[in-house]
N, C-alpha and C positions, 0 to 999 in steps of 0.2 A: 824561982821562977818555970819551971816545967809544969808545975797546977794550973799556972795562971796560960800557959800557952795554952792547954788544954782547955780551958776555957774559954780562951781566946776562938780555937777551931770548932770546939761544938757548936751544931747547928741541927743538931738534930728534934728538938723542940720548933723551930719553925717550920717544917714541912711538916709536924703536926697540927700544929695549930691551921696552918692555910687549908689543909684540907678537909678539918671540921668548922670551917667558915662556908670551903664549896660546897660540904655535902648539908647544911645547915640552911647555905641558901636555896638550895635543889630542893629540902623538904619542905621549903615553905611556899614555895611555888605550886610544888607536887601538889599538897595539901590545898592551897587557894583553887587550884583547879578543880581540884576532884570534885571539895566542898559545892563548887559551881556549877558543876555536871550532877553531882546529887539534888543542887536544889533546884535545876531544869528536868529532873528527872521525878520529885514529887510533887511539883507543882502539873505537871502532865498527868500524872499517875490520880491525882487529885480531881484533877478537870474529867477524867475518864468514869471516875465513880458521880461526878454530879451527871454528868450524863446516863450513867444507868441506873439512876437515883429516879430520873425524871422518866427515862422510861417505862417507868409503871405504872400502871395506869390505875389511879384514884379515883376514878368515876362511883358514884352511887342513885341507890335510888332506894325507897319505901314507902309504903302505902302510906296512908293513915288509918288508924284503929276510932274505932267506935262503940263503947259497951256503956248500954242506960245510958244514960245523961251526958257523961264525961267524953271525951273524943283527944285525940291528938291528931295534929296536918299530918302531912305526908310531906319530905322531903328528898329534891335531890340533886345532884352535882354531874355534870357530864364537864371531863377531861379535855383541854384542846388535844388534837392530835399531839402524840407524841415527836413526830418529825417535827413537827410547825417548832415545837415547845427546843429541841436540841439545835433545829437550828437556830435559835434566837438565842442560844446559850453560847452557840458556838461564835457566832457575831459580838457576843461581848466580850468574851474571851481574849481574841482576837484583836479588840477595841481596845482593853486596856494593856494587854501584853503593848500596841505600839505605843499608847500613851505610856508606859513605866520608858522605853525603850525612849522613846522622844525627850524626854524629862530626863531621863539617865545623858542622853546626850547634849541636854541644854547645863545641864550642873556642870560638865565635862568642858564645854566651855567658855559658860562664865569662869569658871578656877584658870581655864585658860587666858582669858581674857584677864582675868587679874594678877597671876604669874607678870604678862607684860606691860602693864601698869605697875608693878613693882621693882622693872627691870629699866 
């Protein structure tokens, strides 16, 4: 009877499993927030890389050549000013960010409406 009483009064495993569940929940929440932050940081850095590439001047010009009866035509390209292009890129980036946020809010609203319909 004393062995049965000791099993009945033993609660050490219950505390350990509750702590494990709490730590697991906190780890998942922390990982979710951390990955979201990393995603935003990577996206912003890639936007900066795009602006940097756009800042490079790719304008060129060369004259045609003529030698005897053979010749080549000249060519040139003048790039738009980098400030204009970067402004356009920033506007496009902000537009896409706002579209993504709008579609995310729209999907959240659709999910909540669907849950209301199920109730």
